[in-house]
Each structure stands twice: as structure tokens, then as C-alpha cells.
C-alpha positions in Angstrom: 52.3 -48.3 -20.2 49.3 -50.0 -18.9 46.9 -47.0 -18.7 47.2 -46.4 -22.4 45.9 -49.9 -23.4 42.4 -49.1 -21.7 42.1 -45.4 -22.9 40.0 -46.6 -26.0 37.8 -48.2 -23.8 34.9 -45.4 -22.9 34.4 -44.8 -19.1 31.6 -46.3 -17.3 28.4 -43.8 -16.9 25.9 -44.7 -14.0 23.3 -45.7 -16.7 25.5 -48.7 -17.7 26.4 -49.9 -14.0 22.7 -50.0 -13.0 20.1 -50.5 -15.8 17.0 -47.9 -14.6 14.4 -50.8 -14.9 16.6 -52.3 -11.8 17.2 -49.1 -10.1 12.9 -48.1 -9.9 12.2 -52.3 -8.9 15.5 -51.7 -6.1 13.6 -48.1 -5.1 9.7 -49.4 -5.2 11.1 -52.7 -2.7 13.1 -50.4 -0.2 9.4 -48.2 -0.7 7.3 -51.3 0.0 9.5 -52.4 2.7 9.7 -48.7 4.9 5.6 -48.9 4.7 5.7 -52.9 5.5 8.2 -52.3 8.2 6.2 -49.1 9.8 2.9 -50.9 9.7 4.0 -53.8 11.5 5.6 -52.0 14.0 5.1 -48.7 14.2 6.5 -47.7 17.7 9.9 -50.1 16.8 9.5 -47.2 13.4 9.0 -44.2 15.2 12.1 -44.8 17.5 14.0 -45.8 14.8 13.1 -42.2 12.8 13.5 -40.6 16.5 17.3 -42.1 16.3 18.0 -41.0 13.3 16.5 -38.0 13.7 18.8 -37.3 17.2 22.0 -38.0 15.0 21.5 -36.0 12.2 20.4 -32.9 15.0 23.6 -33.7 16.7 25.8 -33.6 13.6 24.4 -30.5 13.0 25.1 -29.2 16.3 28.8 -30.4 16.4 29.3 -28.6 13.1 28.1 -25.4 14.8 30.1 -25.8 17.7 33.5 -26.5 15.2 32.9 -23.8 12.7 32.2 -21.0 16.7 35.3 -22.2 17.9 36.8 -21.8 14.7 35.7 -18.4 14.8 37.4 -17.6 18.4 
């Protein structure tokens, strides 16, 4: 079988897919971009945070309504 041919290869780990240094650099770049976006346009950043919060709150509300309807 073809699967048997690949059995000798180790499974890729998270560490091998993205080296730790690159991951750390990407996190700092994302953090820097967020700070830059807040400084340059605080009103737009606040609107985005409010929109994300509304999506999360609506999602939890809908999940609660779903489970409530299951209990009835």
C-alpha cells in the first residue's frame, strides 16, 4: 500500500512547521500593526472592536437560545 511507504517518516510537529523565531517575529509584527492602527485611527479601531464584540455577544446569545429551545 502507499500508506506503508510513508510510515517511516516522522509526523510533522508544530515546531517543524513554523520555527519558533518566525512565530515570535510574526506575533510582534501583528502587535505593532495593532498599535499603529490604534494610534493612527482610534475611532476606526474602536468601531472594529465594537463590531467584534457584537459578533461574539450575538454568537453566545444565539447558542444560549439554541440550547434553551432544546430543553423545551
